[in-house]
N, C-alpha and C positions, 0 to 999 in steps of 0.2 A: 495564566493559561487554564483552560477548562480541565476538569477532571478527566482522566483517561477512561471514559466510560466504555465498558464492554471489553476491556483488555483481558487476555487470558494469561499473559505472562506475569508472574508475581514480582519480577524484578524491574518492571517498567517504572520510570519516574512519574511522579504525580504532580510535580511542580517544577518551575525553573530552579536550578541549583541542585537538583537531585543527581545521583550518579548517572553515568552513561547508560545508553539504552539497553544493550545486550551484552552480557558479561562473558559469554562463552564463544567468542569469535574463533578461538583457536580450534574449537571442535568442528566448526562449520566453515570457517574461512570467509564469512560474510556477515553483515548485519541484516537480519530478516526485516523486511519492510514493515510487517505487522506484528513483530515480536514473536512470531511462531515459526522458527526455522524448521524446515522439513528437509532432512539430509538427502532424501531421494531426489529432490529437485535440483541438486547441485552436481554437475558432472564431476567425475573423479572422486566421489565419496565426500564431497563438500569442500574440497580444496580449490582455491583460486590461484591463478598464476599472477605473480607480480609483474607489472609492465615496466619496460625500460623507460627512462625519461625521454628517449628519442621517439618521436611520434611516427609510426609507420602506417597509420590508419587511412581509411578511405571515406572519411566523413563520419558524422555522428550517426548512431544507431537509434532508431525510434521503434514504433510498433511494427511488427511484420506486415508486409503489404497485404497479406490475406486478411488480417484483422482489420486493417483500415478499410479495405473493400467491403467487408461484411458490415462494418459500422455505417458506411455510406449507404448500403442497401437497406439497412434498418431505418436510417433517416428517411430515405425515399419512400419506404413502405408507410411510414407514419404520415407522410404528406400526400399519400395517394387519395384519390376521390373517395368520398364516403367515410373518411376519418376526421371530418371537421368537428364532430361533436365530442366534447370532453367527457370521457367515461367517469364513473364513480370509482375512485381509488380506495383500496383498502388501507388500513393504518400502516401496513407493512410497505406498501408501495409509496405512500407518502413519506415514510422513513427513508426509503431509497432516494427520493427526490431531495430531501433535506441533506442526506449524507453526501449525495453527488455534488451538490452546491458547496458543501463544506470542504470536500476534497478538492474541488476546483480552486477555491479561494486559498486553501493551504498550499496547493501546487503552484499557484502564481507567486506566493511569497517565497516558497522554496526555490523556484526558478530564478527569482531576482537575486537571492543570496548566492546561488550557485554561479550565476552570471558574473557577479562581482568577484567571486572566488577564482573563477577560471580566468578572468581578465588580469588577475595578479600573477598568473603562472610565469610569464616571461621574466618579469623583474625578480620574482622570488627565486626562480631557477638560476638566474644570473648570479644572485648573491650566494646561493649554495655552492655553485661551481667556482666561486672566488674564495671559498673557505669561510664564509660568513654565516653558516647555518646556525651557529650558536646565538647570533643576534636575533634570530627568529623566535627565541624563547622569551622575548620581552612580554610580560603579562599584558601590557597595554595593547599589544598586537595579537600575538598568538592566543592568549587567553580569551580575549573578547571575540576574536574570530571563531574559535572553537565553540564557545558557548552559543554564539548567534546561530551557527550552523546546526548545532545540536538541538536548539530550541525549535527551529523551523522544521527540522527533520522529524522531531517528535510529533509536532503538530500534524505533519503530513501522514506519518505512520498511523496516528490515531484516527484521522479522517478516513484513511484507506480501510482500516479495520472496521470502522463503523459502517462504511458502505458495503463491505463484504458481509457483515453481520445482517444488515437489512435485507440484502439479496438472499441470504440463506433463509430468513424468515419468509420471504416471498416464495421460495422454493418449497418449504414445508407446507405453507398454506395452500400450495397448488399440488400437493400430494407427492412430491418427489421423495424418494428414499434417501437414506444417508449415503449409500453407495452412488446413487445418481448425482447427488450434490457434490461428492468428491470428484466424480468424473467431469462434471460441469466446470469445476474450478481447477481441475488438473492437479489435485493434491490427494493425499492418502485418505482412506476411509476413516482412519483414527482421527485425523485432523478435522475431517468433516463432522465427525461425531462430537468433537469438542465445540465446534461452531454451533451445531444444532442445540446442544445443551445450553450454551451461553445465550442463544436466541430465545430459548424457552424461559430462561431466567429473566431476560429483558422484557419479554412479552408473555406473562404467565398463561394467557388464554390461547397461545399459539397451538394450533393443531391442524391437521389436514382438513380442508373445507369439504363438507359433505357433497357439495355440488361444484367441485373444482372445475375451473375453466380449461385446465390442461392436465387433467388427471393422468397420472402415470403409474404403471404397475411397479411393485417393488422389485 
């Protein structure tokens, strides 16, 4: 597995076989996707409710409809007349393209593993309700399954973080302030500041462009 480039969390694994991703779940009640848990983003102070094994749901939840619609509008704008010529991209925009592809590939691998995991639910639950939960501790089953899921989750987390970092670099290059970056990503200004500092470590020449295409006031 590639080095976890750009990670901000010191306890992130750097290779297969390293400890689990986030060690403080008890404090937040969840694994932060990019290793940077932000308590204010979790309803109820970071606690999550454990679900019953009985499914009461109404289908799977994806992106909110408003987000999907906005992404569709973005795609349509890109296909509009007059946008046929390929613009010259900055190094930061090229980094976004690379990271977006990396996240897609990692997401496909994660989706495949999750699909296998979910398909095993019925037979696993049957065994548990028959009093055979102990048998699930067989290293050849539970150990391999856990490690596989941990590996692909780590890969997806890393790719997602890299995409967010590249987008932050684009934001700085276009003159956005730390507060505006936090607002754009819907996280705290402190977390935005950490991303900005990491982006500048990644790209030492990063600074607001003198003739920004979308210059914004601080």
